[in-house]
C-alpha positions as CSV (number, residue, x, y, z in Angstrom):
1,M,28.6,34.3,22.4
2,S,30.8,35.2,20.0
3,D,34.3,36.4,20.4
4,S,33.7,39.5,18.8
5,A,30.3,40.8,20.7
6,P,32.0,41.7,24.2
7,A,35.1,43.5,22.1
8,A,32.3,45.5,20.1
9,A,30.3,46.4,22.9
10,S,33.0,47.3,25.6
11,G,34.4,49.7,22.2
12,A,31.3,50.8,21.8
13,E,31.3,52.4,25.4
14,G,35.1,53.3,25.4
15,A,34.0,55.2,22.0
16,A,31.3,57.5,23.4
17,A,33.5,57.9,26.7
18,Q,35.6,60.4,24.7
19,G,33.2,62.6,23.5
20,A,30.9,62.9,27.0
21,R,30.7,66.2,29.0
22,P,33.1,66.9,31.7
23,A,31.6,66.6,35.1
24,R,30.0,69.2,36.8
25,S,31.3,70.4,40.1
26,G,29.1,70.6,42.8
27,P,28.3,68.4,46.2
28,A,26.9,65.2,44.4
29,K,29.0,63.1,43.0
30,E,27.4,62.0,39.9
31,A,28.8,60.5,36.8
32,P,29.1,62.8,33.9
33,R,26.2,63.2,31.8
34,R,26.8,62.2,27.9
35,G,25.5,64.6,25.5
36,L,22.3,63.9,23.3
37,F,24.7,62.6,19.9
38,A,26.7,60.6,22.5
39,R,23.9,58.7,23.8
40,I,22.1,58.2,20.7
41,A,25.4,56.8,19.0
42,L,26.5,54.8,22.0
43,F,22.6,53.1,21.6
44,M,23.2,52.3,17.7
45,R,26.5,50.9,18.3
46,Q,24.9,48.4,21.5
47,V,22.1,47.6,19.1
48,I,24.8,46.6,16.3
49,A,26.6,45.1,18.5
50,E,23.6,42.8,20.1
51,L,22.4,42.0,16.3
52,K,25.5,40.8,15.2
53,K,25.0,38.0,18.2
54,V,21.2,37.0,16.3
55,V,21.7,33.3,15.0
56,R,19.2,32.9,12.3
57,P,17.3,29.8,12.2
58,T,17.3,26.9,9.3
59,R,14.8,26.4,6.8
60,S,13.6,23.5,8.7
61,E,13.8,25.1,12.0
62,L,11.8,27.8,10.6
63,L,9.5,25.1,9.7
64,Q,9.5,23.0,13.0
65,Y,8.9,26.0,15.3
66,T,5.9,27.9,12.9
67,S,4.3,23.9,13.2
68,V,4.7,23.9,17.3
69,V,3.5,27.5,17.1
70,L,0.3,26.3,15.1
71,V,-0.5,22.9,16.9
72,F,0.1,25.5,20.4
73,V,-2.8,27.8,18.8
74,L,-5.0,25.2,18.0
75,V,-4.8,23.5,21.1
76,V,-5.5,27.0,22.8
77,M,-8.6,27.6,20.7
78,A,-10.3,24.0,21.3
79,F,-9.5,24.3,25.0
80,I,-11.2,28.0,25.1
81,T,-14.1,26.6,22.9
82,V,-15.1,24.0,25.0
83,L,-14.9,26.6,27.7
84,D,-17.1,28.8,26.3
85,L,-19.6,26.5,25.5
86,G,-19.9,24.8,29.1
87,I,-20.3,28.3,30.5
88,G,-22.8,28.9,27.8
89,R,-24.6,25.4,28.5
90,V,-24.6,26.5,32.5
91,T,-25.8,30.1,32.2
92,L,-28.7,28.9,30.0
93,W,-29.3,26.1,32.2
94,L,-29.3,28.2,35.3
95,F,-31.2,31.8,33.8
96,G,-33.5,29.5,31.7
97,G,-33.5,30.0,27.6
């Protein structure tokens, strides 16, 4: 995790708290509810802080990840094909064909 991400996240929470409504008076002790635009602004600041943490793969890593996914999909396809053929043959054997 980068050093600036926690600071950005804590800064986002603190900045949104400044525009919050005052607490309502009543018997329940609830946290003050933020306004619609303050909640949207907080959400956007948190999204931007999370996106700053993203590390993009290099070209070789991307090719490696793609090949692993394709090989996995081919293995699963072969397994399901064999299973389907086996179930089909058993069904034909049981009920005649």
